[in-house]
N, C-alpha and C positions, 0 to 999 in steps of 0.2 A: 504494500500500500504506500509506503513512504516513497518508493521509487516512482510510482504513478504521480504522486504529488509534486515531486521534483520535476518530472517531465511536463506536467501541466504548467508549473511556474515558468519553466524554460520556454514552452510554447508561447506563453503570454509575453515574455521578454523579447523573444524573436519577432513576435507580431509588432511590438512597439518599435523594434529596430526597422522592420519593413515599412512602418508608417513614418520613419525618420523623425522620431519624437525626441525632443529635448525640453527640459523644464528648468526654470530658475525659480527658486523659492526664497522669499525673504520673510522672516518672522520678526514682527515689531513688538518688543517688550512693553513699550509705553501704551500703545493702542490695543494690543492683544490681537492684532490683525495678521493673518497669514495671507501673503500676496504671492501668486504664482503666475508665471508667464510660460505658456506652452507654445512650442513651435512644432510644426510637422503637419501630417495629413489627417488630422482629426480635430474636432472642436465639440466635444460632448457638452451637454447642459451642466453636468456636475462631475467632479472628480473626488476620489477618496484619497486622502493623504494620511498614511499611518506612520507615526513616529514611534519606533519600537526600541525599548531599552534592552540591550543584550543580557542584562543581569537583574533588572528590577521591573517585573511586569506591572507593578502598580504605577510606574511612571510612563507606561505606554499611552499614547494619545491617538485618537482617530478624529480627523477633521473632514467635514464635508465642505468642499469648495464649490461655489456657484460661479458660473460664467457671467462676466460683466458684458451685457449686451452692447453697450456703447464702445467697448474696447475689445476687439477680437483677440483671442489668445490670453486674456487676463481672467484670472479666477481669484476670488477672495473667500475667506472664512475666518472664524474666530477661534483663537487659542483660549483655553480655560486658564492657563497659567504659564509661567515662564519655563522654557525648555532649554537645557544646556547639556553639553557632554556628547559622548558617542551614542549614535542612534542608527538603527537600520531604518532607512527612509524608503517607504514604498508608496508609489503613486499608481492608482488604478483608474482606468477609464474604459469605456465601451465604444466600439466602432463596428457598425453593421452586426450587432448582436454578439460580437466577440470581445472578450475582455483583454486589454493589454496592460502591461505592467512595467514600470521603471523601478528598479530596486538597487540601492547602493548603501554602503556604510559611510556615514558622514560624521564629522565632528561639528556639532552645533555650537557656535560661539556668537556673541553679540556682534552686530554689524557685519556679518559675513553671510553672503548669499550661498545657498546650496545649489549645486548644478547637478541635475540628473540626466543620464543618457550620454554622458561624456566618457564613460569608462567601458571597457569590454565586458560582455556578459560572462559571469563566472560559470564555468562548466560547459560553455559552448565555444566551439571552434569558429573562427571567422570563415564565412563562406569563401570558397575558392573563386578567384576571378579569372 
């Protein structure tokens, strides 16, 4: 079963790669706003941003980000509290009834944007050209 789950995750990450997705996330401690810019070949109504602590599940956060109609590619959501330290950052969206996934480990620090989709997918070989 675990192997199937890994393959499903890999399929979602490869789908994100096919869509040429990249995301930049900024987390504002003062306003509590999560601001995301998505580029690529999809613009879903909402995105799910999971900030997962590798060692403290009580610090995991799930945010629903809504698309800003006036600004294509921009999504916003609210943080419940301040987030710092190492996190697995997972961004999920749907295109044509298929879920895609950007997933990376990032160090979350004040005033530093997170960039997703800029690293090779773990466990997947780059397609041969």
